[in-house]
Steps between C-alpha positions, in 0.01 A plus 500: 500500500544127549563368848832341592560254781821388666462159338451653154808717535715212620385289203577792269844533655581134429353513148695817418830339602416193292427723202819697560694173490347414162568850366865482605539163327343641183722810519804272528389312188454822304836627619668181378334553161627862499149647505628771729203740502249226580732351763525842665123548499431158652768561762325821602165317500653237729626771734152652509351163591755466781389843618134404476574195713675715761215753505236229539704325770540820700141619455360167622576608857310828470144589597336430166159595637622861491391635161802729473737211567318290240515781244872558559570128466319480167678812375838353590426166336405672173779759492820419308716738706377363833567142391853574378585680825351219710707238315813636667354479852588135573854552372555811711354331809766229468784748450755545779470834680852608406421445131157664505595846375669369187224246437232766535674740261542223243138387540364853448704537182380164368136578580516812285667318211243219505204739502644697208597194298187291541282643220775579245627141522170367363329772295589725210453874529551838334768720656496880526710538184261281301726196493366155585604325820534125451556260792755285316715808437464633851579216741871417514608141572666605826178667618300185426752280681505733801119510514475121494764465772316759709172312458673178609639678807170662602316170457751302707497756780119516503473122530756501781324781686152353479616150593636633829235756593130532573294809409506737796170622644502877477388770741240769437786751472677289240183456295427873514852583384468240222200681353665843489649646184853640516360851454262451795785376721703807405201722574456352849870515581516857371255631760664721763373287787631170365873537564470577874230232530725237341808616692316459829408143404860425398626632833252268666645202313238466225680562171241349262407753232187301409372512857593867535302600192201291607507647851543853362196488271294315764573742785205691650435840349647784704 
């Protein structure tokens, strides 16, 4: 597993945004030429590059000497789903609190659509009934236009967010939580002792779930 440094991740973050900008411009050109399937695919690729930039930017503040942190960072950077999800982070972080619920619901719906539409917009395939799936027959003009507009939005918000923020240095608790799978988090929180442990911390004014999980698994054995 190749090493990653803060400097490397910050350079990757900048390069990914630059590439996303180029991909959006190319998607716009294809859209104008009514190559809707290709425009859709490049729009999704641009969104993934925005997500890669966000992931690299955020991970640059982590303890990259920790092998589990390094592994998780590489996995995120190579995973389509993780990159699409991360692309919405800068936009949500700039959303007003009173609008957050609606923005989150919309974002979750869009994330699912983008993941499902990515491959079919570029590649042919054989469906369950034996018919052939062809990208040019699958991607509607409105879907292509919406995808390009979404890529433009994610890119603009990412540039705005990174221009006004520095990567935050993370805590040991945050890095530990970062490396956990969702199933492992559910397993920890499902233990009988966790709820009263967390409630006691909340009553004491410490509401952080990340810190609670880290403290729970790090506590001395009874």
